[in-house]
Structure formats: structure tokens, C-alpha cells
LOVEXMAR-314961 format. One record per residue: x, z, y of N, C-alpha, C, CB in turn; residue in one letter; residue number from 1. Coordinates in nm, 3 decimals, always signed. Glycine has a CB too. Example, Ala and Ser with C-alpha at 12.3 -4.5 7.8 and 13.67 -1.06 7.14 Angstrom:
# residues 2
      n.px      n.pz      n.py     ca.px     ca.pz     ca.py      c.px      c.pz      c.py     cb.px     cb.pz     cb.py   aa     i
    +1.319    +0.780    -0.569    +1.230    +0.780    -0.450    +1.320    +0.780    -0.330    +1.131    +0.905    -0.447    a     1
    +1.285    +0.708    -0.225    +1.367    +0.714    -0.106    +1.290    +0.787    +0.003    +1.408    +0.572    -0.060    s     2
END
This chain:
# residues 83
      n.px      n.pz      n.py     ca.px     ca.pz     ca.py      c.px      c.pz      c.py     cb.px     cb.pz     cb.py   aa     i
    +6.542    +3.868   +10.101    +6.520    +3.956   +10.226    +6.509    +4.094   +10.226    +6.413    +3.924   +10.285    m     1
    +6.431    +4.115   +10.160    +6.389    +4.298   +10.141    +6.492    +4.372   +10.081    +6.255    +4.335   +10.034    q     2
    +6.540    +4.305    +9.998    +6.674    +4.337    +9.851    +6.783    +4.423    +9.965    +6.787    +4.127    +9.752    k     3
    +6.842    +4.245   +10.050    +6.967    +4.292   +10.183    +6.929    +4.426   +10.237    +6.968    +4.177   +10.338    d     4
    +6.758    +4.471   +10.380    +6.694    +4.526   +10.412    +6.782    +4.642   +10.353    +6.570    +4.490   +10.391    h     5
    +6.701    +4.690   +10.223    +6.751    +4.844   +10.174    +6.852    +4.880   +10.125    +6.691    +4.897   +10.092    l     6
    +7.009    +4.721   +10.106    +7.098    +4.783   +10.062    +7.189    +4.791   +10.256    +7.172    +4.689    +9.904    e     7
    +7.128    +4.779   +10.289    +7.172    +4.813   +10.433    +7.128    +4.969   +10.529    +7.108    +4.687   +10.511    i     8
    +6.970    +5.013   +10.495    +6.941    +5.109   +10.474    +7.043    +5.219   +10.433    +6.860    +5.085   +10.409    l     9
    +7.107    +5.152   +10.251    +7.146    +5.279   +10.147    +7.327    +5.268   +10.236    +7.130    +5.226    +9.904    l    10
    +7.370    +5.186   +10.311    +7.519    +5.182   +10.318    +7.437    +5.276   +10.432    +7.642    +5.027   +10.339    e    11
    +7.334    +5.293   +10.537    +7.372    +5.369   +10.607    +7.364    +5.471   +10.626    +7.364    +5.349   +10.662    d    12
    +7.326    +5.513   +10.578    +7.200    +5.694   +10.452    +7.374    +5.726   +10.423    +7.027    +5.630   +10.190    i    13
    +7.459    +5.644   +10.336    +7.511    +5.658   +10.261    +7.672    +5.691   +10.402    +7.480    +5.536   +10.139    r    14
    +7.689    +5.620   +10.481    +7.783    +5.685   +10.588    +7.711    +5.777   +10.655    +7.842    +5.591   +10.690    s    15
    +7.600    +5.790   +10.697    +7.570    +5.958   +10.748    +7.607    +6.022   +10.653    +7.421    +6.014   +10.781    k    16
    +7.622    +6.022   +10.493    +7.563    +6.161   +10.447    +7.716    +6.191   +10.422    +7.434    +6.173   +10.299    f    17
    +7.801    +6.056   +10.414    +7.973    +6.078   +10.431    +7.982    +6.202   +10.546    +8.069    +5.908   +10.502    d    18
    +7.981    +6.127   +10.643    +8.008    +6.271   +10.812    +7.905    +6.404   +10.743    +7.891    +6.189   +11.053    l    19
    +7.814    +6.392   +10.742    +7.795    +6.567   +10.681    +7.894    +6.663   +10.580    +7.661    +6.569   +10.590    v    20
    +7.964    +6.519   +10.442    +8.041    +6.585   +10.383    +8.157    +6.644   +10.491    +8.084    +6.502   +10.273    l    21
    +8.209    +6.595   +10.546    +8.333    +6.528   +10.648    +8.335    +6.599   +10.705    +8.339    +6.412   +10.727    e    22
    +8.199    +6.669   +10.781    +8.158    +6.835   +10.847    +8.158    +6.868   +10.794    +8.072    +6.899   +10.905    g    23
    +8.154    +6.938   +10.747    +8.141    +7.016   +10.590    +8.250    +7.092   +10.552    +8.126    +6.917   +10.465    h    24
    +8.326    +6.967   +10.504    +8.475    +7.004   +10.450    +8.566    +7.046   +10.584    +8.552    +6.858   +10.364    e    25
    +8.571    +7.003   +10.701    +8.568    +7.081   +10.837    +8.625    +7.211   +10.800    +8.416    +7.100   +10.905    s    26
    +8.425    +7.240   +10.836    +8.387    +7.388   +10.844    +8.416    +7.512   +10.783    +8.291    +7.392   +10.829    l    27
    +8.463    +7.507   +10.635    +8.539    +7.544   +10.513    +8.681    +7.517   +10.525    +8.489    +7.474   +10.394    r    28
    +8.771    +7.487   +10.563    +8.875    +7.440   +10.655    +8.912    +7.536   +10.696    +8.852    +7.355   +10.752    a    29
    +8.808    +7.559   +10.818    +8.792    +7.653   +10.982    +8.793    +7.720   +10.919    +8.683    +7.666   +11.101    e    30
    +8.727    +7.803   +10.807    +8.658    +7.917   +10.751    +8.796    +7.978   +10.708    +8.536    +7.887   +10.627    i    31
    +8.864    +7.908   +10.606    +8.968    +7.982   +10.509    +9.104    +7.994   +10.561    +8.983    +7.907   +10.374    r    32
    +9.111    +7.966   +10.658    +9.172    +7.985   +10.814    +9.189    +8.095   +10.864    +9.103    +7.934   +10.914    d    33
    +9.078    +8.105   +10.912    +8.992    +8.204   +10.984    +8.998    +8.361   +10.850    +8.796    +8.111   +11.015    t    34
    +8.953    +8.371   +10.759    +8.959    +8.487   +10.700    +9.126    +8.502   +10.659    +8.850    +8.490   +10.576    r    35
    +9.190    +8.387   +10.573    +9.345    +8.434   +10.651    +9.429    +8.486   +10.684    +9.373    +8.441   +10.701    s    36
    +9.379    +8.445   +10.865    +9.480    +8.470   +10.958    +9.395    +8.641   +11.012    +9.498    +8.314   +11.095    e    37
    +9.269    +8.670   +10.935    +9.245    +8.811   +10.956    +9.235    +8.895   +10.880    +9.164    +8.835   +11.006    l    38
    +9.305    +8.863   +10.718    +9.369    +8.941   +10.604    +9.481    +8.928   +10.641    +9.353    +8.905   +10.463    n    39
    +9.569    +8.858   +10.755    +9.689    +8.892   +10.826    +9.705    +9.047   +10.904    +9.700    +8.779   +10.930    e    40
    +9.579    +9.074   +10.927    +9.587    +9.145   +11.133    +9.520    +9.239   +11.059    +9.485    +9.057   +11.322    k    41
    +9.441    +9.242   +10.937    +9.398    +9.397   +10.865    +9.510    +9.436   +10.797    +9.267    +9.399   +10.750    i    42
    +9.620    +9.360   +10.706    +9.731    +9.427   +10.616    +9.809    +9.435   +10.803    +9.829    +9.301   +10.439    e    43
    +9.860    +9.411   +10.904    +9.906    +9.441   +10.966    +9.893    +9.556   +11.019    +9.906    +9.376   +11.005    h    44
    +9.757    +9.564   +11.047    +9.761    +9.713   +11.098    +9.700    +9.817   +11.010    +9.688    +9.725   +11.228    n    45
    +9.740    +9.807   +10.837    +9.698    +9.915   +10.772    +9.832    +9.938   +10.780    +9.615    +9.916   +10.641    s    46
    +9.939    +9.906   +10.796   +10.090    +9.920   +10.810   +10.048    +9.990   +10.962   +10.204    +9.754   +10.800    f    47
   +10.005    +9.995   +11.031   +10.066   +10.058   +11.118   +10.003   +10.184   +11.155   +10.084    +9.980   +11.217    l    48
    +9.915   +10.195   +11.110    +9.841   +10.314   +11.098    +9.830   +10.390   +10.994    +9.737   +10.297   +11.124    i    49
    +9.908   +10.351   +10.851    +9.988   +10.434   +10.711   +10.154   +10.484   +10.819   +10.036   +10.268   +10.517    n    50
   +10.174   +10.403   +10.925   +10.314   +10.427   +10.962   +10.271   +10.573   +11.020   +10.394   +10.304   +11.077    v    51
   +10.200   +10.549   +11.189   +10.091   +10.629   +11.256   +10.073   +10.764   +11.201    +9.961   +10.559   +11.247    l    52
    +9.991   +10.780   +11.116    +9.979   +10.924   +10.962   +10.150   +10.939   +10.941    +9.876   +10.845   +10.743    n    53
   +10.243   +10.886   +10.896   +10.339   +10.943   +10.900   +10.471   +11.010   +10.987   +10.349   +10.894   +10.850    e    54
   +10.417   +11.021   +11.095   +10.425   +11.005   +11.225   +10.345   +11.177   +11.229   +10.342   +10.842   +11.298    k    55
   +10.228   +11.155   +11.221   +10.122   +11.254   +11.257   +10.183   +11.344   +11.182    +9.967   +11.227   +11.229    i    56
   +10.188   +11.346   +11.069   +10.249   +11.407   +10.961   +10.336   +11.527   +11.004   +10.328   +11.308   +10.887    d    57
   +10.476   +11.413   +11.055   +10.579   +11.485   +11.049   +10.567   +11.576   +11.181   +10.702   +11.398   +11.034    s    58
   +10.517   +11.541   +11.279   +10.451   +11.590   +11.391   +10.411   +11.756   +11.395   +10.328   +11.503   +11.401    v    59
   +10.336   +11.717   +11.253   +10.242   +11.827   +11.241   +10.374   +11.973   +11.170   +10.082   +11.763   +11.110    a    60
   +10.437   +11.904   +11.047   +10.549   +11.999   +10.988   +10.630   +12.053   +11.088   +10.644   +11.931   +10.891    a    61
   +10.702   +11.971   +11.183   +10.740   +12.040   +11.269   +10.711   +12.158   +11.329   +10.743   +11.987   +11.323    d    62
   +10.535   +12.061   +11.377   +10.488   +12.199   +11.457   +10.508   +12.332   +11.398   +10.340   +12.198   +11.481    l    63
   +10.455   +12.307   +11.218   +10.403   +12.415   +11.167   +10.524   +12.487   +11.152   +10.321   +12.396   +11.048    a    64
   +10.632   +12.459   +11.147   +10.784   +12.471   +11.174   +10.780   +12.608   +11.240   +10.855   +12.344   +11.276    a    65
   +10.792   +12.530   +11.407   +10.810   +12.593   +11.526   +10.754   +12.711   +11.480   +10.753   +12.532   +11.651    h    66
   +10.613   +12.687   +11.504   +10.528   +12.816   +11.571   +10.567   +12.900   +11.424   +10.316   +12.787   +11.619    r    67
   +10.589   +12.855   +11.298   +10.621   +13.040   +11.223   +10.751   +13.082   +11.221   +10.585   +13.066   +11.050    t    68
   +10.898   +12.963   +11.292   +11.000   +13.016   +11.356   +10.990   +13.119   +11.547   +11.084   +12.873   +11.355    d    69
   +10.861   +13.085   +11.522   +10.844   +13.149   +11.679   +10.813   +13.328   +11.637   +10.673   +13.056   +11.785    t    70
   +10.721   +13.265   +11.596   +10.633   +13.369   +11.531   +10.630   +13.476   +11.420   +10.558   +13.314   +11.502    e    71
   +10.812   +13.432   +11.366   +10.917   +13.560   +11.349   +10.993   +13.604   +11.413   +10.988   +13.562   +11.275    a    72
   +10.962   +13.585   +11.538   +11.057   +13.689   +11.689   +10.962   +13.755   +11.736   +11.134   +13.603   +11.843    h    73
   +10.895   +13.850   +11.653   +10.752   +13.879   +11.752   +10.803   +13.994   +11.909   +10.601   +13.994   +11.619    h    74
   +10.935   +14.069   +11.903   +11.014   +14.066   +12.023   +10.956   +13.985   +12.164   +11.145   +14.003   +11.977    g    75
   +11.030   +13.876   +12.087   +11.081   +13.828   +12.181   +10.964   +13.713   +12.269   +11.213   +13.773   +12.121    v    76
   +10.946   +13.631   +12.134   +10.829   +13.517   +12.171   +10.688   +13.542   +12.100   +10.881   +13.360   +12.119    y    77
   +10.535   +13.486   +12.167   +10.451   +13.525   +12.095   +10.395   +13.387   +12.116   +10.379   +13.656   +12.123    r    78
   +10.251   +13.393   +12.024   +10.197   +13.237   +12.060   +10.046   +13.357   +12.017   +10.262   +13.038   +11.930    v    79
    +9.986   +13.256   +12.119    +9.851   +13.275   +12.188    +9.749   +13.215   +12.128    +9.847   +13.231   +12.319    k    80
    +9.627   +13.211   +12.055    +9.538   +13.096   +12.101    +9.501   +13.154   +12.246    +9.395   +13.064   +11.994    e    81
    +9.395   +12.990   +12.267    +9.366   +12.931   +12.364    +9.182   +12.942   +12.309    +9.462   +12.777   +12.384    s    82
    +9.074   +12.936   +12.352    +8.946   +12.949   +12.329    +8.875   +12.894   +12.419    +8.911   +13.063   +12.315    i    83
END
């Protein structure tokens, strides 16, 4: 009788342990998926930031060229610094 009782307890413990392992694996899979999604978003945002930086550099170059051209025409145009 005691051996049967012990076997029943061990089977119950084993089934609960299997549930814990299953839950743990499910959480690990969810963490992996979330990490993958976040990496994709970070890569996309990095790309957008690089594109924006290029556009800002282009606008700055255009503005510098315009200012140089404007300052070259002393009698016609004047650049005023506002403070």
C-alpha cells in the first residue's frame, strides 16, 4: 500500500513539474519573439535616423551655399544675424 501511495505522489509531482517546464518554455519563446520584434524595430528606426541625418546634412549644405551666394551680392542682398 505504501509503495502504491508513493508512486501516485511521484506521478503527481512529475505532472506538476512538467507543467512548470511547459510554462517556462512558453515564456522563453515569448521572450525570444519579443526580442526579435524589438530588434527589427530598432534596425528600422536606425535606418530612418540615418536617412533623416542625410536630409539634414543636405539642407545644411544647401543653406550654406545659399548664404554664400547671398553674401556674394553685397549691394543687393544682406544677411542679418538676429540675436
